[in-house]
N, C-alpha and C positions, 0 to 999 in steps of 0.2 A: 464757164466751167469746161465746155468742150475744148476751147483753145488751150485751157490749162492742162487737159489731160494729155495733150501731145508731148511726147518726150524725145522726138528726134531733134537733130541740130537746128532744123528750120524754126523751131519754137524759140531757141536761145539766141541764135546768131543771125546777123543780117544776111539776107539772100543777095544783096548787092555786092558781096565780097566773094572773090574766088579764092579757093583754098588749094593748096599744094597736095595733090593726090598721093605723093610719096610719104606724107606725114600720117601716121595712123590716127584714126578717129578714136575717141575713147570707147565706143562700142566695140571696135575691132580688137581691143586688148582686154577690156574687163568683162565682155560677154553680154553686156545689156546697155540700154540707153541710159544716159545720165538722168537721174530722178526716177527711173523705173524701180530701182532697189537702192538701198542706202549703200554707199561705197565702203567697203571694208579696207582697212589700212594696207593690207598686203597687196590688193589690187590697185590701190592708189599708188603704191610704191612701183609696181610693175609698169603702170602706165607712164609715170614720170621718168622712169628709166628708158622706157621705149622711146619717148620723145627726145631724150637727150641723144639717143644712138642714131635718131633719124634726121634731127635737125641741127644745122650749124649755128643756129641761133641760141642753143641751150646746152648748157653743161650742168651736171648734178654732182653734188658731194655729199657724203655721209659724214655728219659731224659728230657721231656718237650713237648712244642707244638709250632708250627709256629704261625704267626699272624692269620692264617685261622683255627687254632685248629688242625692241623694235627700232629701226633706223630712224635717225633724225635728218631727214633730207633737206637740202637747200638747193634749189635751182638758181643759176645766174642766167637771166634772159636778157639779150641785147643783140645788136647787129654783129654779123660775123667780123667786121672790121674791128669793132670795139673788143670783141673776144681776143683778137690778136694782140691787143694793147691793154689788156685789162689790168694788169698790175700797175702799170705806168699811170692809168687813168685813176686807179685807187690812191696811189701815192699823190698825185696832183690834188685830188679831192681832199685828202687829209691834210695836205699842205695848206689848202685854203682855210683850214680852221686854225692854222697855227702861225700864219704869217700875214701880217697887216698889208703887204704889198702885192699879194697874189690876186690876180683878177680872174673872176669866175665866168666871164661872158660866154666862152666857148665850150665850157665843160658840160659833160652830161649830167643830168640830175639823177640822184640815187633814190630808188623808191624800194621800200621793204613791204611786201604784201604778205601778211599772215592770216591764216584761216582756222577757224574753229579751235580756239584754245580751250573752249568747253566742249567736251566730246559729244554731248547730247544737243549741241547747237550746230548740226552737221551741214546746213545748206552752204556754208562757207567752203568746207573741204570738198563738197561735191561740185560747187561752182569752180573750184580750182582746176578741175579736170578741163572744163571748157575754156577757162581763161588761158591756161597753159596751151591748149590746142590751138586757140585763136592767135596766140602770139607767136606760135611755132610755124603755123601753116597759112595764115592769112597773107594774100599777095597785094593787099591794097597799099596805096601810097601812105595812107594815114598811119597804118601800123608800122611800115617801114620807117617812117619819120619818127615815130616813137621810139623805136629800137635804136635809131641813130642817136637820139638825144637822151636816152635814159639807160641806166643800169638798174635792172629790176632784180632784187633779191626775193625770191619766190618760195615761201614756206607752206607747202600744201596742207600740213597738218601740225599745228602747234602742240597737239595732245594726242598722239598716236594711240596710247592705251585706252584713253576714254573714248576715242572715235571708234575703235574696234568693238568695245564693250557695248556701245550704244547701236552701232550697226547690227550687231548680232541680235540685239533685243528687237529692234524694229523690223528686221528682215524675218526673224523667226516667228513674229506675230502678225505678219502681213496676210491679209485676205486675198483670195483669188478675186473676189467681188469687193472692191475696196468699200470700206465701211467708214463714213465720216463721223459716226457717233462717238463723242468724246468719252463715253463710258467704255469704250472698247479697250480690251487689255493692251492693245498696241500703243495707247497713249498714256500708259500708266506704268513706266518701267519700274522694276523692283530696286529696292535699296541695294547699294548707295546711288544707283543711277550712273550715267556715262559722263556726267559733267566733269568729274575729277580725273586725276591720274591714278597710278597704281595704289598710292597711299592716301587716296581721297583728298588730295590738296586741290584747292582753286588755284590753278597756275596762273591766272590773271592777277594775282596779287604778289607775284614773286619776281617781278622785273627788277625791283630795287634790291631785295635781300638775296636773290640768287641762290637759293638753298637746294634746288632740284635739278636733276641732270638735263631736263628738257630746257630749263631757264638758262643754264650755264652754257649750252650750246648756242642758243640764240642771242644772248648777251655777247658772247664772244664775236659772233657775226656782226652784231650791231656796232660794236666798238672798232671792229676792223674796218668798216665802211662809214660809219656815222651817216645813216641815210637821212635825207631831206624830208622824206614823208614816210610815215609807217601807218599802215592800215590794219585794222584789228576787226575781223568779221565775227559777229555774234548773232544770237537770236534772243527774242523776248516773248512775252506772252501772246498766246494765239490770237487774241482779239485786238492786238495792236496792228500798226502798219509797218512803216519803215522809218527808222531814225538815222540821221547822220549828223556829225558835230559841225558847229559848236554846241556844247551843252549850255547849261544855265550860266549866264555871264558872271554873276555874283559868286559862283562857287569855283572860280579858277584860282589856283594857287598863286599868291602874290609874287613869287619868284619867276613866274612865267611872264614874258614880255607881252604887252598888249598887242603888238604887231602880230604875234603868234595867232592869236584869236581872230584878227582881222584877215589874215591869209586863210585860216581855216574856213572862215566864212565865204571867202571868194572861191575857194575850192568847192564849197558847198553849192555854188551856183551851178557848176558843172554836173553835179549829182542831181540837182533839181531838174535841169534840163533833160538829162538822160532818162530820168524816171517819168517825167512828163511825157516823153516820146512814147513810152510803152504803157502809159496810163496807170502807173502805179501810185497810190497814196504814200505820202510821207510827212515827216515833221522834223523840226530842228529847234534848238534852243530852249526846249520846254522841260527836259529832264536830263539825267546823268550830269557828271561834272568833270572837271579837270583839275582835282585837288591832289589826291594821293598819287604820288610818282611811282608806285609800284604796279600801276596798270599799264597794259600795252598802248592804250590810247593817250596816256599822260607822260610816261617814261621819256618819249622823245623830246617833250617840251622843255626838259631841264638839261637836254643834251643838243640844243640847237637845231632840233628837227620839229616837224609838225606831226602829231599824233592824231589819227582819225578813227573814231569808233563808228561802226555800222551795226545796227540792231534790226534784225528782220523778224517780223511775226513768225512764230514756229508752228509747223504742222505736227511736231512731235512724232511723227511717223510719215505716212504717205499722203494722207489728206484727212482734213478735219473741219467740222462746222466752226464758223467764227462769226463775229458781228459784221464782218465784211464779206460774208458769203462763204462758200466752200473754199478753204485754203488748201492748195496742193503743194506737194513737195517741190515739183517743178517750178511752180510760180515763186516759191521762196528762193529757189537756186537761181532763177533768172534775175531777181532783184539784186541778189548778191553779185553775180556776174556783171550786171550792168553798173553797179557802184565801183567794182573793181576796174572795169575799163574806163569809166568816167574820171577815176582818179588819175589814170595815166594820161587821158586827155588833158586834165587840169595841169598835170606835171609838165607835159610837153609846152602848153601855152603859157604857163606861169614860171617856166624854168629859170629864167634870169632873176626874177624877183625872189624866188625862194632860195636859189643859190646865194644871192646877195645877203638875204636874211640870215642864213647860216654863218656865212662870213662875218657879218656884223655882230651876230650873237656872241661869237667867241672874241672878237676884237674888244667888244664892250666888256666882256667877262675878264679879259686880260687887264684892261684898264682898272676895273674894280679890284682885281687881285694885286695889281701893283701898289695900290693904296694900302694894301695889307702886308706889304713887304717887311720881312723881319718878324712878323707874327706867326703863331702856329697853334695848333690844337695838340695836346698830349692826351693819350688815353692808355689805360692799362689796369692791371690788378696785381699787386705785388705778390699775392697768394696764388694766382690763377693764370698761368701762362696760356692754357688752351683757349679760354674765352677771348683772350686778347688776340691770339692767333686768328680765330675765326672771323673777328670783325676785320682784322687786317686782310683776311682772305677775300672779303667782300670788296674792301677798298681796291684790292689788286684787280679783281674781276671788273670793277668800274672804272679802272684806269686812272685811279687817284694815287699820287706819289706819296710816300711816307718814309721815314727814316728810323733807324735805330736811335737809342739815346746814346749821347756821348759818354754820359755817366749817370749814376743814380742821382736824383734830386728830389726836393720836397716842395710842393707849392700849395698854399692854403691848408696845410696840415695833411695833404695827401702825398703819400710816398710812391714815387715812380722809379721802378727798378729796371735796370738794363736787362733785356730778355724777357721782361714781363710788361713792357709798354713801348709805345711808337709815337713819333711826332709827325704831324701833318702840316707842312708849310702851307700857308693860305695863298701865297703867291704862286699859283700854278693854273694850268688851263682850265681844269674842271672845278674851279672854285665854287661855281654855283651848285654843283652836285654835293660838294662838302657842306654847303649851307643847307641843302635840303636834307642831308642825312643827320647833321648834328644840331640843327636849330631846335629850341624849345619856343613853342608859339602858344600863346593863351588868348590872343584877341583875333577876331575873325569878322569879315564882312558879312557873312551869312551864318545862319545857325543850323542849316541842314547840310548833310554830307552824304554822298552815296556810299563811301567807305569810311575808313578811319580817319580821324583829324590829326593824329600824332604817331609818330613812328621814330622818335629820336633814338639813334642806334646805340650810343654808349649807355642810355638808360635801359634799353632793351637787353643789353648784354650784361647789365649789372657791373659796369666798369667805372673806375675813377676817371674824370677827365677835367681839363682845364682848357679854356678857350683862347686866352690871350697870353700865351708865353713867348718867350724869345726863341727865334730859330738858332740862337747860339748854343741851345741844348742839344741840337740835332747832331747826330753822327753820320755814318754812311747811309746813303739811300738803299733801301731794301730792293734788291733785284730778284733774288730767288728767296721766296718766303718759305721757311721751314719751321715746323712745330718743334718746341722744345722736347728733347728726348728725356724719357724717364730713367732713373737709375736705382739700383740697390748697391750702395757704395762698398759694403763689406758683408761677409758672411757672419752670422750670429749663431751661437749655441743656445741662446737664451729666449730672445723675442725680437720681433720687428714692429715698427710703428709707422702708420701712414696717416698724415693728416687729411681732413675731409674737404679742403678748400678747392682743390683742382677739380675742373669740370668732369673729367673722366674717371674720378674716383669710384663712382657707382659701377662702372664697367669692370674695374679692378676688383672691387669687393664681390661682385657677383661671380666673377670667375674663381675667386678664392673659395667662396662657399660652395660654388657648383662643383668644385674638385674634391669636396668632402673635408676640406680643412676647417679647423675651429678658428673663429674670429670673435672678437669683442669690441664694444664701442665704449669709449671713456665719456662718462656723463659730466665730468668736471675738467678744468684746465689743470695742467701740471707742467713741470720742467725737468728735463734730464740731459745730461752731457752739454749743458750750457744752452739748450734750445727749449723754447716755450712752445708748448702743444696745446692747441685750442679744444674747445668743446667738439666732440664727435670724432676724436682721433680713433683710429682703428688699431687695435692690438692683435698681433698674429703670434701666438706662443710657438716655440720650437718643439718642446716636449709634447708627447701624447698626441701626435699628429699621425696622418696616414703616410707621411713621407719622411725620410731621414733628413737630418740637418742638411746635408749636402744637397740633396734632391729639392728640398724646400727652397734653398738659396737660389738654385737654377730656375725653379718655377717662378718665384717672385721676380727674378731678373727678367724673365720673359713677360710676365704681367705688367711690370713697370714700364717696359719699353713698348709694349702694345697699347697701354693706357695712358702714356706720357705722364706718369706720376713718380714722385720720389718716395722710396720706402727706405726707412732708416733702421739700421741694425743697432740693438742695445745689448749690453751683457750684464745688466742688473735690473732688478725690479724696484730698486729704491730710488725715489724721486723727490722732488720738492712739490708737494701736493699730494694727490692720490697716488698710492704705489700701485704698481702693475698687477698685484694680486688683490687689489681692493675690490669690494663688492660694487663699487661705483663703475667698475667695467662690467658691462652687460653682455652675456652671450647672445649672439646673433644666430638667426635661422634662415636657411636658404628661402628666398621669396619664390613662391609659386603663384604666378599672377595670371588671372583672367581679365579680359576686357569685354564688356557687354557691347555688341554691335547689332545692327539690323534695324528693322522698322521701329520707329519711335526714338531713335538715337541720332544725334547730329553726326553726320558722316565726317564733317570737317574736324570736329573735336576728337572723335575716335581715331581718325587717320593720323592726326598729329601725334597721338599717343603711341599708336602702332609704329609709326616711323621712328619716334624717339627711342623706343625699346628695341626695335629691330635693327635700325641702321646705326644709331649712335652708341648704344650701351651693350648691344649684343646680349640682351636679356630675353630669353624665351618667353613669349606671351601668348596665351590661348585666347582666340576670338571666339566668344560664345554667342551664337545668334539669339536674339531676344525672343523669337518665337518658339524656339526649342529649349529654352532655359529651364522649363519645368521638368524636362527629362534627363537633365544632365546631373552626374554625380559630382556635387560641388566640393566634396571632401578632398579631392584632388588638389584643391587651391587653398592657400591661406589668405590671399588678397584678391579682391575683385573690384575693378574700377567701373564705375557707372558714369560715363560722359554725359554731357548735357542731354537731358531726355527723360524717359521713363521706362520702367520695367513692365513687360507683359503681366497683366493682372494674374494670371495663372501661376506665376513663380513667385508672387510676393511673400507668401507664407514660407515657402521653402528657403528663400533667400534670408528671411529674418531668422529662422531657426539656425541657419548655418552661421550667421553673425553671433547668435547667443551661445553657440557651441565654441566660439573662439576665433571666428574669422574677422577680417578687416574689410569693410567696404568703403571705398573712397568715391565720394559723389562730387560732381562739377555742375556749377551754374544752374540751369533749370532743374537738374536732378534734385536739387535741394528741396524744391517744392514737393516732388514725389516722396522723398525720404520723410519730410515732415508730415505729409498727409497720411502716410502709412505708418507713422509713429515709430520710425527707426531713431529719430532725434527730435528733440524740442528745439525749435528755432524761432526766436522773436524778431520778425522783420520789421524794419522801419518804413512806414508808408509815407509817400510824399503826395501832398494834396495838389492837384492841378486845377487851378482856378483861372478860367478864361474870362476876362473882362474887355469889352469893346472889340471882340472878335467877330468878324463877318463869317457868313457861311463859306465865302471864297477863301478866307484865311485859316479855316479850321485845321486843314491838313498841315499846313506849315507850323501852326501853334503846337500840334501834336508832335510833329517831327522834331521840333526844336527841344522836346523833352527826352528824345532818344540820346543815349550815350553811344555814339556810333564806334567809338574807339579812342580812348585817351589814356594818359599815364599819370599816375597818382602816387604819392609818397605815403609809405607806411612805416611804423616804428617796429623793430624786432626786439624780442627778449632772446637774446643769443644763447641763454642757457637751456632754452626748450629745444627738444630733439628736432622739431619741425624746422628749426633755423640752424641746425648744425651745418658748418661749412661756409657761413656767411661771416665776413670779418667786420662789417660795419653794423651799426645798430639801426640802420633804416634801409628800405628797399624801394625800388620803383616797380609798381604793379601795372599791368595793362588791364583795363576794364572796358567792356562793351556791353553792359546790361545795367538794369536798375534794381539789382538785388542788394539790399542793405541790411546786414545783420547787426543787431544790437550787441553791444559788448556785455560781457558777463560782469557781475559785481565784483568778483575776485580779479585782481589784475593779473595774477599768474595764469588765469584761463583765457587771457588775451594775448598770446605770444606774438601775434601780428595784428597791428591796429592802425587804421588810417590816422593820420595826423589831423589836427584841428583845421588846417589849411592845406588840404592835400594835393591841389592841382599842381602838376609839374609841366605838363604839355598837352595841349589838345582842347577841345570844346566840350563844356558841360554847362547846362543851364544853372542859374543860381539856386532855384529850388533843389535840383539834384545835388549840387555841391553841398549845400546846407545839410541835406539828408545823409550824405556820404561821411561827412566829418565825424571823426571819432567812432565810426562803426568798425566791425572786424571782417576780414575776407576769409578767415579760417576758424573752424571749430572742430573740437573732437569730444566725443561722448562714449561712455561705455555702455554696451548693450549685452547684458549677460556676461559671458567671458570674453566677448569680442568687443570691438569698437567701431564706431562710425565716424569717419573723416570726411569734412565737407570744405569745399573751396567755392566762394561765390564767383571767382574770376578764373579765367584761362591761364594756366601757368605754362602753356606749350605753344603759344600763339604762332602759327604759320611758320613754325620750325626755326625762326630767328630770335625768339625771346629767350635766349640762353640764359639770361639772368635769373629766371625763376623755374627752370627745369628741375633744380635740385630740391625744391619744395615737395614735388611729387615723389622723387627718389627717397627723400627723408621719411615721408609717410609710408613708404613700402618697406625699407630696410630697417626702420626704427620703430615700426608699428606697435610693438609691444611696450615701448617706453613712453609713448605719447600720453 
């Protein structure tokens, strides 16, 4: 304990090393010893910039900003000589992944070191101060040798907004006399905590979807260099020790080469030796996994690199009681520093083997791809260019080549339209990444998963796709990706029509209603001017509006361009089907939406919704804190969303009265239990019996874990005439599910507008008892309560910002709430 209290450099760094006195120590810039206080992001930035100014071993770049405007720094750390030839080194490194004849023997190894992607796991970013100082100032031959043989891409804070939020909490609750009592407020940060970024996303799930600015910056850096090793520094429970990979062998994704795990294990020997030297306990291969490629420690594995996860027991503040004695923040920092430096030692010693592994990874991938020459994947939606664009955008960020269609064509009854679809040739460098993104997998070696077991991208986006089409359908390779422009072809003196299929139609409709214009929704299909209009078409009359016909035309032109939607002008109300004056066109009201957040609510679910409204659709949404809900005037809102969680008990009666007066409450996932218990809605859940036979005490955890639905994709049938399904052109949908809530279907079929099919599994793991329970259940239900209604979804329609295909279900529940 006394040794752990020390926070000067002698506690962290070897006293056998001489340090350049011209290089500033962390304390000289940030004003305190590392570990004495939690580093704030602004001070972290100042120190990294100070190092770059004073050391010829370091350069620093700002790759962009977070949602809160904080810089996304990347340091490049290597020898001065390598800095002079950095671009030629980079080009040679990339060439080794593209050319079978390139030899890697004399090349530097590339190591990406990333710290604290979870902001309240801060020992990583605090250790980055020491690691950067050591690499900048140490005069030892060992460090000089590392720098001569390695290019270190150094990311001191993968999550600046979260780190800043947590540092404020820990520092503002620190005691002068440190108190290790785990009940102290210091160790119990307020909702939503510092783990996440501004919109409460777990950014360590975004390496593959790349939906957040922080992710986009680091993925650009990753593909620019294709690092051989990437380290990802995390924290875990206070009573743990230290973990380094490999994880549980049976839970490695089958697309990852076995040699990857062997090399990971060999690197682990260096961690063990270094941690032994300082007397720190550790373990490996007993938990965590390498399955989902959207995590930092697994993403490199499908890109020819080796990802390594570090998990350090967390003090959650400055020091705390634990099963291993008093755990101090400096102790946690020292372990992270030790692992960061042992990684570099491994990289130096294993350089040739790891460089050769990456070279062979892409050589073998090209051989696999060559067998697929002439074959391609096509994806798209003839009615929705925006969703198609956003999947193509991910492919572009992941350096996957794709082409325009040469011409419209049909495959297996699916229409692929030029401008609304793209073709991916399978014969290309990143063919393994393509497989990882597009595959449907339903058989697994293991039944336990640390994260999701499926993420098939065309299913997530709700797009049509075919996997084995000819590349003869491919047109020009897409170099500069641009989203389809919206238009209003001509001015009308009668009315305008907007089909509801395009992804950004909710953004357009909200802007229309927000301006005070009248709009209606068509409850039936119809045809006019030779064009068929589907359920949910939006009608904007020209007469009796707050704008002249000319101004309305200009306004709708602006809206169509900003929302990438087509709006059609018509000059008559006479159609084939319901006429435009029909009562089957229902008047719409401007949504006034509130989102319940705070204690008792899942910050992930709430954040995904906040992001969807705020960033995608430009719909103003009010975040109501759960603890103060009973004091809020709810009459300001016509829709309230309850993400997974529960409402503070003091507000239950008030919320129910608000619904009975005409409000709509939309509940998600575990909120259904709360709504049922408090008699907002009657729900008949289907229970699964878990019978364990011949299960030992040791096996009990795995048995229970196998009954968890960690995240898989299932097929449901749609009644497209129901307003909840407006905008969907097919009669089925792919839904993401990661819970065991199974609602029984209603007796009347029209009350089951979304219903899981008899054999619903599309991709991912689910136990047979759970699959049997899920069959023919419903993920959606709506019931009246007084003059209002209660809408419930068992599943997340907004998962991790990349499940574009189901975002519209929530939008339909909001805009068409009175028609449900």
